[in-house]
C-alpha positions as a LaTeX table, in Angstrom:
\begin{tabular}{lrrr}
\hline
Residue & $x$ (\AA) & $y$ (\AA) & $z$ (\AA) \\
\hline
Met1 & 0.00 & 0.00 & 0.00 \\
Asp2 & 1.32 & 3.43 & $-0.98$ \\
Ala3 & 2.04 & 5.86 & 1.84 \\
Val4 & $-0.55$ & 8.62 & 2.20 \\
Asn5 & 0.35 & 12.32 & 2.13 \\
Leu6 & $-1.49$ & 13.79 & 5.12 \\
Leu7 & $-1.44$ & 17.30 & 3.63 \\
Gly8 & $-4.41$ & 16.20 & 1.52 \\
Phe9 & $-6.77$ & 15.58 & 4.48 \\
Asp10 & $-9.04$ & 18.18 & 6.04 \\
Leu11 & $-9.83$ & 17.54 & 9.71 \\
Glu12 & $-12.78$ & 15.26 & 8.97 \\
Gly13 & $-10.71$ & 13.26 & 6.52 \\
Leu14 & $-7.85$ & 12.99 & 8.98 \\
Ala15 & $-10.24$ & 11.81 & 11.70 \\
Ala16 & $-11.50$ & 9.06 & 9.39 \\
Tyr17 & $-7.93$ & 8.08 & 8.59 \\
Cys18 & $-7.02$ & 7.88 & 12.28 \\
Glu19 & $-10.05$ & 5.67 & 12.92 \\
Gln20 & $-8.80$ & 3.34 & 10.20 \\
Leu21 & $-5.58$ & 3.09 & 12.20 \\
Gly22 & $-7.57$ & 2.22 & 15.32 \\
Glu23 & $-6.98$ & 5.61 & 16.92 \\
Lys24 & $-9.42$ & 7.91 & 18.69 \\
Arg25 & $-10.73$ & 11.00 & 16.98 \\
Phe26 & $-8.89$ & 13.50 & 19.21 \\
Arg27 & $-5.61$ & 12.18 & 17.80 \\
Ala28 & $-6.60$ & 13.66 & 14.43 \\
Thr29 & $-6.93$ & 17.10 & 15.99 \\
Gln30 & $-3.47$ & 16.81 & 17.56 \\
Leu31 & $-2.00$ & 15.62 & 14.28 \\
Phe32 & $-3.76$ & 18.36 & 12.31 \\
Arg33 & $-2.33$ & 21.03 & 14.61 \\
Trp34 & 1.18 & 19.67 & 14.26 \\
Ile35 & 0.95 & 19.66 & 10.48 \\
His36 & $-0.73$ & 23.00 & 9.80 \\
Gln37 & $-0.17$ & 25.19 & 12.87 \\
Lys38 & 3.41 & 24.10 & 13.54 \\
Gly39 & 4.53 & 23.00 & 10.08 \\
Ala40 & 5.87 & 19.65 & 11.28 \\
Ser41 & 6.76 & 17.07 & 8.66 \\
Asp42 & 8.57 & 14.60 & 10.93 \\
Phe43 & 6.32 & 12.41 & 13.08 \\
Asp44 & 9.03 & 12.15 & 15.71 \\
Gln45 & 8.58 & 15.88 & 16.40 \\
Met46 & 4.97 & 15.28 & 17.49 \\
Ser47 & 5.74 & 14.83 & 21.16 \\
Asp48 & 2.16 & 14.55 & 22.44 \\
Leu49 & 1.38 & 11.59 & 20.18 \\
Ala50 & 1.97 & 8.12 & 21.54 \\
Lys51 & 5.15 & 6.45 & 20.28 \\
Ser52 & 3.08 & 3.61 & 18.88 \\
Leu53 & 1.03 & 6.04 & 16.77 \\
Arg54 & 4.12 & 7.86 & 15.56 \\
Asp55 & 5.64 & 4.57 & 14.45 \\
Lys56 & 2.39 & 3.61 & 12.75 \\
Leu57 & 2.27 & 6.91 & 10.89 \\
Ala58 & 5.91 & 6.73 & 9.87 \\
Ser59 & 5.30 & 3.40 & 8.15 \\
Arg60 & 2.05 & 4.36 & 6.41 \\
Ala61 & 1.98 & 8.13 & 5.84 \\
His62 & 4.10 & 11.17 & 5.10 \\
Ile63 & 3.85 & 14.97 & 5.06 \\
Thr64 & 5.42 & 16.18 & 1.85 \\
Ala65 & 5.21 & 19.63 & 0.30 \\
Leu66 & 5.51 & 20.35 & $-3.41$ \\
Ser67 & 9.05 & 20.51 & $-4.76$ \\
Val68 & 10.24 & 24.09 & $-5.20$ \\
Ile69 & 11.74 & 24.71 & $-8.63$ \\
Ser70 & 12.62 & 28.32 & $-7.95$ \\
Glu71 & 12.06 & 31.19 & $-5.56$ \\
His72 & 12.23 & 34.86 & $-6.56$ \\
Asn73 & 12.32 & 37.82 & $-4.19$ \\
Ser74 & 11.23 & 41.29 & $-5.24$ \\
Ala75 & 12.66 & 44.56 & $-4.03$ \\
Asp76 & 9.19 & 45.39 & $-2.66$ \\
Gly77 & 9.10 & 42.25 & $-0.50$ \\
Thr78 & 6.97 & 40.14 & $-2.81$ \\
Val79 & 8.04 & 36.49 & $-3.01$ \\
Lys80 & 7.19 & 34.11 & $-5.84$ \\
Trp81 & 7.62 & 30.34 & $-5.74$ \\
Leu82 & 7.45 & 28.01 & $-8.72$ \\
Phe83 & 6.26 & 24.56 & $-7.61$ \\
Asp84 & 6.70 & 21.31 & $-9.52$ \\
Val85 & 3.44 & 19.35 & $-9.72$ \\
Gly86 & 4.80 & 16.56 & $-11.89$ \\
Ala87 & 4.54 & 15.50 & $-15.53$ \\
Gly88 & 6.29 & 18.68 & $-16.66$ \\
Asp89 & 3.72 & 21.00 & $-15.06$ \\
Ala90 & 4.45 & 23.82 & $-12.65$ \\
Val91 & 2.30 & 26.27 & $-10.70$ \\
Glu92 & 3.09 & 29.51 & $-8.93$ \\
Ala93 & 2.25 & 31.05 & $-5.58$ \\
Val94 & 2.97 & 34.67 & $-4.70$ \\
Phe95 & 3.25 & 36.30 & $-1.27$ \\
Ile96 & 2.40 & 40.01 & $-1.15$ \\
Pro97 & 3.32 & 41.76 & 2.12 \\
Glu98 & 1.53 & 44.89 & 3.29 \\
Thr99 & 1.87 & 46.86 & 6.52 \\
Asp100 & $-1.41$ & 45.45 & 7.89 \\
Arg101 & $-1.58$ & 42.02 & 6.24 \\
Gly102 & 0.24 & 39.32 & 4.32 \\
Thr103 & $-1.57$ & 37.93 & 1.30 \\
Leu104 & $-0.81$ & 34.66 & $-0.47$ \\
Cys105 & $-2.09$ & 34.14 & $-4.00$ \\
Ile106 & $-2.29$ & 30.45 & $-4.87$ \\
Ser107 & $-3.22$ & 28.25 & $-7.83$ \\
Ser108 & $-6.00$ & 25.69 & $-8.19$ \\
Gln109 & $-5.13$ & 24.15 & $-11.56$ \\
Ala110 & $-2.12$ & 23.57 & $-13.78$ \\
Gly111 & $-3.18$ & 25.71 & $-16.70$ \\
Cys112 & $-6.75$ & 26.85 & $-17.29$ \\
Ala113 & $-9.55$ & 25.81 & $-19.63$ \\
Val114 & $-11.53$ & 29.08 & $-19.55$ \\
Gly115 & $-9.34$ & 30.83 & $-22.11$ \\
Cys116 & $-9.85$ & 34.48 & $-21.21$ \\
Arg117 & $-8.30$ & 36.60 & $-23.93$ \\
Phe118 & $-6.17$ & 38.71 & $-21.57$ \\
Cys119 & $-4.81$ & 35.77 & $-19.53$ \\
Ser120 & $-1.48$ & 34.16 & $-20.39$ \\
Thr121 & $-2.36$ & 30.99 & $-18.51$ \\
Gly122 & $-5.46$ & 30.50 & $-20.63$ \\
His123 & $-3.35$ & 30.72 & $-23.77$ \\
Gln124 & $-1.23$ & 27.82 & $-22.49$ \\
Gly125 & $-4.28$ & 25.58 & $-22.18$ \\
Phe126 & $-5.40$ & 23.23 & $-19.43$ \\
Ser127 & $-3.27$ & 20.40 & $-18.05$ \\
Arg128 & $-5.03$ & 19.13 & $-14.90$ \\
Asn129 & $-6.73$ & 19.95 & $-11.62$ \\
Leu130 & $-4.63$ & 20.19 & $-8.49$ \\
Ser131 & $-5.59$ & 17.99 & $-5.56$ \\
Ala132 & $-6.67$ & 19.50 & $-2.25$ \\
Gly133 & $-3.25$ & 18.53 & $-0.92$ \\
Glu134 & $-1.47$ & 20.36 & $-3.74$ \\
Ile135 & $-3.57$ & 23.47 & $-3.16$ \\
Ile136 & $-2.97$ & 23.54 & 0.60 \\
Ala137 & 0.70 & 22.59 & 0.14 \\
Gln138 & 1.30 & 26.03 & $-1.39$ \\
Leu139 & 0.00 & 27.67 & 1.79 \\
Trp140 & 1.77 & 25.18 & 4.06 \\
Tyr141 & 5.14 & 25.78 & 2.44 \\
Ala142 & 4.78 & 29.55 & 2.17 \\
Glu143 & 3.54 & 30.06 & 5.74 \\
His144 & 6.20 & 27.99 & 7.44 \\
Ser145 & 9.12 & 29.06 & 5.25 \\
Leu146 & 8.20 & 32.72 & 5.82 \\
Arg147 & 8.03 & 32.17 & 9.58 \\
Lys148 & 11.57 & 30.83 & 9.51 \\
Arg149 & 12.72 & 33.69 & 7.30 \\
Phe150 & 11.24 & 36.37 & 9.56 \\
Gly151 & 12.00 & 34.57 & 12.82 \\
Lys152 & 8.33 & 34.49 & 13.81 \\
Ser153 & 6.28 & 31.87 & 15.62 \\
Glu154 & 2.91 & 33.50 & 14.91 \\
Arg155 & 1.02 & 33.54 & 11.63 \\
Val156 & 2.58 & 35.47 & 8.73 \\
Ile157 & $-0.13$ & 34.94 & 6.09 \\
Ser158 & $-3.40$ & 36.60 & 7.08 \\
Asn159 & $-5.17$ & 36.48 & 3.70 \\
Val160 & $-5.44$ & 33.90 & 0.93 \\
Val161 & $-6.71$ & 34.65 & $-2.56$ \\
Met162 & $-7.48$ & 31.90 & $-5.05$ \\
Met163 & $-6.26$ & 34.01 & $-7.95$ \\
Gly164 & $-3.33$ & 32.07 & $-9.37$ \\
Met165 & $-3.48$ & 29.63 & $-12.24$ \\
Gly166 & $-6.84$ & 28.06 & $-12.98$ \\
Glu167 & $-10.55$ & 28.56 & $-12.41$ \\
Pro168 & $-11.12$ & 27.46 & $-8.80$ \\
Leu169 & $-14.80$ & 26.61 & $-9.27$ \\
Gln170 & $-13.93$ & 24.16 & $-12.05$ \\
Asn171 & $-11.93$ & 22.21 & $-9.45$ \\
Tyr172 & $-14.63$ & 22.31 & $-6.82$ \\
Ser173 & $-14.10$ & 18.89 & $-5.23$ \\
Ala174 & $-10.53$ & 19.84 & $-4.28$ \\
Leu175 & $-11.20$ & 23.53 & $-3.61$ \\
Val176 & $-13.69$ & 23.09 & $-0.76$ \\
Pro177 & $-11.56$ & 20.74 & 1.42 \\
Ala178 & $-8.62$ & 23.11 & 0.92 \\
Leu179 & $-10.74$ & 26.10 & 1.96 \\
Arg180 & $-11.92$ & 24.24 & 5.05 \\
Met181 & $-8.32$ & 23.61 & 6.07 \\
Met182 & $-7.56$ & 27.32 & 5.69 \\
Leu183 & $-10.55$ & 28.24 & 7.86 \\
Asp184 & $-10.19$ & 25.54 & 10.51 \\
Asp185 & $-9.13$ & 26.92 & 13.91 \\
His186 & $-6.94$ & 23.84 & 14.36 \\
Gly187 & $-5.27$ & 24.62 & 11.02 \\
Tyr188 & $-4.63$ & 28.13 & 9.72 \\
Gly189 & $-7.58$ & 29.80 & 11.45 \\
Leu190 & $-8.21$ & 32.30 & 8.67 \\
Ser191 & $-11.36$ & 34.42 & 8.67 \\
Arg192 & $-13.93$ & 33.76 & 5.94 \\
Arg193 & $-13.64$ & 37.45 & 5.14 \\
Arg194 & $-9.93$ & 37.01 & 4.45 \\
Val195 & $-10.16$ & 34.02 & 2.11 \\
Thr196 & $-11.26$ & 34.98 & $-1.40$ \\
Val197 & $-12.30$ & 32.73 & $-4.28$ \\
Ser198 & $-12.11$ & 34.44 & $-7.64$ \\
Thr199 & $-14.15$ & 33.08 & $-10.52$ \\
Ser200 & $-14.76$ & 33.90 & $-14.15$ \\
Gly201 & $-18.43$ & 33.17 & $-13.53$ \\
Val202 & $-19.29$ & 29.47 & $-13.12$ \\
Val203 & $-22.83$ & 30.20 & $-11.99$ \\
Pro204 & $-23.94$ & 26.77 & $-10.64$ \\
Met205 & $-20.76$ & 26.46 & $-8.59$ \\
Ile206 & $-21.19$ & 29.95 & $-7.13$ \\
Asp207 & $-24.48$ & 28.69 & $-5.72$ \\
Arg208 & $-22.82$ & 25.54 & $-4.38$ \\
Leu209 & $-20.03$ & 27.50 & $-2.74$ \\
Arg210 & $-22.62$ & 29.73 & $-1.04$ \\
Asp211 & $-24.15$ & 26.65 & 0.59 \\
Asp212 & $-21.01$ & 24.60 & 1.24 \\
Cys213 & $-18.29$ & 27.05 & 2.24 \\
Pro214 & $-19.10$ & 30.73 & 1.79 \\
Val215 & $-15.96$ & 32.85 & 1.71 \\
Ala216 & $-15.33$ & 36.23 & 0.09 \\
Leu217 & $-16.20$ & 36.19 & $-3.61$ \\
Ala218 & $-14.54$ & 38.01 & $-6.48$ \\
Val219 & $-15.86$ & 37.86 & $-10.04$ \\
Ser220 & $-13.89$ & 38.51 & $-13.23$ \\
Leu221 & $-16.24$ & 40.84 & $-15.09$ \\
His222 & $-14.03$ & 42.88 & $-17.46$ \\
Ala223 & $-16.90$ & 44.14 & $-19.65$ \\
Pro224 & $-20.23$ & 45.94 & $-19.21$ \\
Thr225 & $-22.03$ & 44.06 & $-22.02$ \\
Asp226 & $-22.49$ & 40.45 & $-23.07$ \\
Ala227 & $-21.27$ & 41.23 & $-26.59$ \\
Leu228 & $-17.86$ & 42.35 & $-25.33$ \\
Arg229 & $-17.62$ & 39.88 & $-22.46$ \\
Asp230 & $-18.27$ & 37.01 & $-24.89$ \\
Gln231 & $-15.03$ & 38.05 & $-26.63$ \\
Leu232 & $-12.96$ & 38.49 & $-23.46$ \\
Val233 & $-14.36$ & 35.74 & $-21.21$ \\
Pro234 & $-15.67$ & 32.83 & $-23.33$ \\
Leu235 & $-17.55$ & 31.38 & $-20.34$ \\
Asn236 & $-19.96$ & 34.30 & $-20.69$ \\
Lys237 & $-21.58$ & 32.54 & $-23.65$ \\
Lys238 & $-22.75$ & 29.85 & $-21.23$ \\
Tyr239 & $-23.46$ & 32.07 & $-18.21$ \\
Pro240 & $-24.24$ & 35.60 & $-19.42$ \\
Ile241 & $-23.97$ & 38.68 & $-17.25$ \\
Ala242 & $-27.61$ & 38.75 & $-16.07$ \\
Glu243 & $-27.37$ & 35.16 & $-14.78$ \\
Leu244 & $-24.02$ & 35.93 & $-13.18$ \\
Leu245 & $-25.33$ & 38.99 & $-11.33$ \\
Asp246 & $-28.34$ & 37.00 & $-10.10$ \\
Ala247 & $-25.94$ & 34.38 & $-8.70$ \\
Cys248 & $-23.92$ & 37.13 & $-7.02$ \\
Asn249 & $-27.04$ & 38.47 & $-5.31$ \\
Arg250 & $-27.93$ & 34.97 & $-4.12$ \\
Tyr251 & $-24.38$ & 34.55 & $-2.80$ \\
Leu252 & $-24.69$ & 37.68 & $-0.69$ \\
Asp253 & $-27.32$ & 35.93 & 1.45 \\
Lys254 & $-24.56$ & 33.88 & 3.10 \\
Ala255 & $-21.39$ & 35.78 & 2.20 \\
Pro256 & $-19.03$ & 36.90 & 5.00 \\
Arg257 & $-18.89$ & 40.33 & 3.39 \\
Asp258 & $-21.80$ & 42.50 & 2.31 \\
Phe259 & $-20.40$ & 43.04 & $-1.18$ \\
Ile260 & $-19.00$ & 41.19 & $-4.18$ \\
Thr261 & $-15.73$ & 42.34 & $-5.72$ \\
Phe262 & $-15.86$ & 42.78 & $-9.48$ \\
Glu263 & $-12.54$ & 42.68 & $-11.30$ \\
Tyr264 & $-12.03$ & 44.72 & $-14.43$ \\
Cys265 & $-8.78$ & 44.39 & $-16.38$ \\
Met266 & $-8.17$ & 47.65 & $-18.24$ \\
Leu267 & $-7.52$ & 47.02 & $-21.94$ \\
Asp268 & $-6.60$ & 49.91 & $-24.19$ \\
Gly269 & $-9.34$ & 50.73 & $-26.69$ \\
Val270 & $-11.30$ & 47.59 & $-25.76$ \\
Asn271 & $-13.15$ & 48.19 & $-22.48$ \\
Asp272 & $-11.83$ & 51.50 & $-21.15$ \\
Thr273 & $-13.90$ & 54.26 & $-22.78$ \\
Pro274 & $-16.07$ & 56.73 & $-20.83$ \\
Glu275 & $-19.14$ & 55.25 & $-22.52$ \\
Gln276 & $-18.22$ & 51.81 & $-21.21$ \\
Ala277 & $-17.68$ & 53.24 & $-17.73$ \\
His278 & $-21.19$ & 54.68 & $-17.78$ \\
Ala279 & $-22.53$ & 51.34 & $-19.06$ \\
Leu280 & $-20.81$ & 49.58 & $-16.16$ \\
Val281 & $-22.45$ & 51.99 & $-13.73$ \\
Glu282 & $-25.87$ & 51.25 & $-15.20$ \\
Leu283 & $-25.18$ & 47.52 & $-15.02$ \\
Leu284 & $-24.13$ & 47.44 & $-11.36$ \\
Arg285 & $-25.44$ & 50.44 & $-9.45$ \\
Gly286 & $-28.54$ & 49.49 & $-7.51$ \\
His287 & $-28.46$ & 45.92 & $-8.77$ \\
Val288 & $-25.76$ & 44.28 & $-6.64$ \\
Ser289 & $-23.73$ & 45.46 & $-3.64$ \\
Cys290 & $-20.19$ & 45.57 & $-4.94$ \\
Lys291 & $-16.69$ & 47.00 & $-5.12$ \\
Ile292 & $-14.84$ & 47.48 & $-8.40$ \\
Asn293 & $-11.14$ & 46.72 & $-8.82$ \\
Leu294 & $-9.57$ & 48.18 & $-11.94$ \\
Ile295 & $-6.51$ & 46.17 & $-12.85$ \\
Pro296 & $-3.59$ & 47.25 & $-15.05$ \\
Phe297 & $-3.11$ & 44.72 & $-17.85$ \\
Asn298 & 0.33 & 43.18 & $-18.27$ \\
Pro299 & 0.72 & 42.56 & $-22.01$ \\
Phe300 & 1.96 & 39.33 & $-23.56$ \\
Pro301 & 2.42 & 38.82 & $-27.30$ \\
Ala302 & $-0.30$ & 36.23 & $-27.91$ \\
Ser303 & $-3.03$ & 38.47 & $-26.54$ \\
Gly304 & $-2.87$ & 41.24 & $-29.13$ \\
Leu305 & $-3.92$ & 43.62 & $-26.33$ \\
Lys306 & $-2.37$ & 46.70 & $-24.74$ \\
Arg307 & $-2.54$ & 48.21 & $-21.27$ \\
Ser308 & $-4.78$ & 51.23 & $-20.85$ \\
Ser309 & $-2.91$ & 54.45 & $-20.17$ \\
Arg310 & $-2.86$ & 55.83 & $-16.66$ \\
Glu311 & $-4.97$ & 58.74 & $-17.83$ \\
Arg312 & $-7.69$ & 56.48 & $-19.24$ \\
Val313 & $-7.72$ & 54.35 & $-16.10$ \\
Thr314 & $-8.03$ & 57.46 & $-13.93$ \\
Ala315 & $-10.85$ & 58.88 & $-16.06$ \\
Phe316 & $-12.69$ & 55.53 & $-16.02$ \\
Ala317 & $-12.33$ & 55.26 & $-12.24$ \\
Glu318 & $-13.55$ & 58.81 & $-11.72$ \\
Ile319 & $-16.80$ & 58.08 & $-13.57$ \\
Leu320 & $-17.44$ & 55.04 & $-11.38$ \\
Ile321 & $-16.61$ & 56.88 & $-8.17$ \\
Gln322 & $-18.73$ & 59.90 & $-9.05$ \\
Ser323 & $-21.62$ & 57.50 & $-9.70$ \\
Gly324 & $-21.31$ & 56.06 & $-6.20$ \\
Leu325 & $-19.48$ & 52.81 & $-6.94$ \\
Val326 & $-16.63$ & 51.99 & $-4.55$ \\
Thr327 & $-13.64$ & 51.70 & $-6.89$ \\
Thr328 & $-9.93$ & 51.03 & $-6.47$ \\
Val329 & $-7.08$ & 50.78 & $-8.96$ \\
Arg330 & $-4.95$ & 47.72 & $-8.33$ \\
Lys331 & $-1.34$ & 48.52 & $-7.50$ \\
Thr332 & 1.02 & 46.12 & $-9.25$ \\
Arg333 & 3.53 & 44.29 & $-7.09$ \\
Gly334 & 6.60 & 42.20 & $-7.80$ \\
Asp335 & 7.08 & 43.41 & $-11.37$ \\
Asp336 & 10.83 & 42.75 & $-11.15$ \\
Ile337 & 10.18 & 39.03 & $-10.55$ \\
Asp338 & 7.25 & 38.63 & $-12.98$ \\
Ala339 & 4.81 & 38.25 & $-10.09$ \\
Ala340 & 2.32 & 40.72 & $-11.52$ \\
Cys341 & $-0.67$ & 39.62 & $-13.53$ \\
Gly342 & $-0.56$ & 38.23 & $-17.05$ \\
Gln343 & 3.17 & 37.71 & $-17.39$ \\
Leu344 & 4.64 & 35.96 & $-20.38$ \\
Ala345 & 4.32 & 32.18 & $-20.41$ \\
Gly346 & 7.37 & 30.28 & $-21.55$ \\
Glu347 & 9.72 & 27.37 & $-21.26$ \\
Val348 & 12.25 & 27.40 & $-18.44$ \\
Gln349 & 14.73 & 24.96 & $-17.03$ \\
Asp350 & 15.44 & 24.52 & $-13.36$ \\
Arg351 & 18.96 & 24.26 & $-11.99$ \\
Thr352 & 19.03 & 20.51 & $-12.50$ \\
Gln353 & 18.34 & 21.14 & $-16.21$ \\
Val354 & 15.07 & 19.22 & $-16.06$ \\
Gln355 & 12.67 & 20.81 & $-18.55$ \\
Val356 & 9.52 & 22.15 & $-16.90$ \\
Arg357 & 6.55 & 23.71 & $-18.68$ \\
Met358 & 6.36 & 26.96 & $-16.73$ \\
Val359 & 3.39 & 29.24 & $-16.87$ \\
Arg360 & 3.83 & 32.69 & $-15.41$ \\
Ala361 & 0.48 & 32.71 & $-13.71$ \\
Pro362 & $-1.79$ & 35.73 & $-13.85$ \\
Met363 & $-1.35$ & 36.35 & $-10.15$ \\
Met364 & $-3.86$ & 38.84 & $-8.85$ \\
Val365 & $-5.25$ & 39.35 & $-12.35$ \\
Lys366 & $-8.67$ & 38.97 & $-10.81$ \\
Gly367 & $-7.62$ & 41.62 & $-8.33$ \\
Ala368 & $-9.98$ & 41.23 & $-5.37$ \\
Asp369 & $-9.28$ & 43.46 & $-2.40$ \\
Pro370 & $-7.69$ & 41.00 & 0.07 \\
Ser371 & $-8.23$ & 43.14 & 3.15 \\
\hline
\end{tabular}
């Protein structure tokens, strides 16, 4: 029998596993704390577990993070890790420090099947879903490596945003257990308000998330009309804007925040005119409680798109603000390490010269306010 990686179990799953080993349920809670709160990967470190249980675990289980291909550190404190997920695939996680919080942006898939026109990951295509263990392993590694770096024993990461590679709601069966581990007081103890799932608009799964594990929700909108959004976000052809906004209003019934964040990537001459700003106001004002995040586009050759000028972004934002919509312009971070959104996808080799298909994930492209 293959050894089991315990990073893949939420607390309920770990309790069931311990029962299979003939252990009482409270042992799962102890084990869960050692893994996620303390970052232990060696069973011998777990001093409050019986020696017999530690021996049992050592022969049947392991706690193994994803292999790190590379780590890049920005002058502004941003840190980007490239993780190997096997079969030539790699995913990225990015840590963004602020004075009042530390945000980790993590991936849910290797590649993405949605194919948004402005997203470099979508142009690379879809490889596979990550498991719950691979999703949480990004947080596990980042949290505990940053604690060592900063010499801290308390939590470093206060916010998690599912805004890396992939459409989280198209990997729902792995997403929800990973979210529950983030929220669990015996694990990372994050507030529902500080965990954000960003989606391109998978309407049925928005409803499921509302019922199963409501956290903060961000929606990639990027256009005020179906005609334009069909071109930018192909999923809109299946779930048009009206259906999406109805789902957002339903979500607010159980959401930890009283608003939905709408993300709007600013594309020169495509979606950034004053007329489109007014159309966006008419679409949203009075229809759904929301915040708008305007996001600078980071061009890549395959997109055929350009970033809106600062002047056009400012003018667009001013129209929204004057109309009463809470609006922010996303500040880019980590540009010197390609941690900003929509960076060029390409082929890289790690130091061992093993070829890895690297996708520079569109970190924070969906741009929800992580506060």
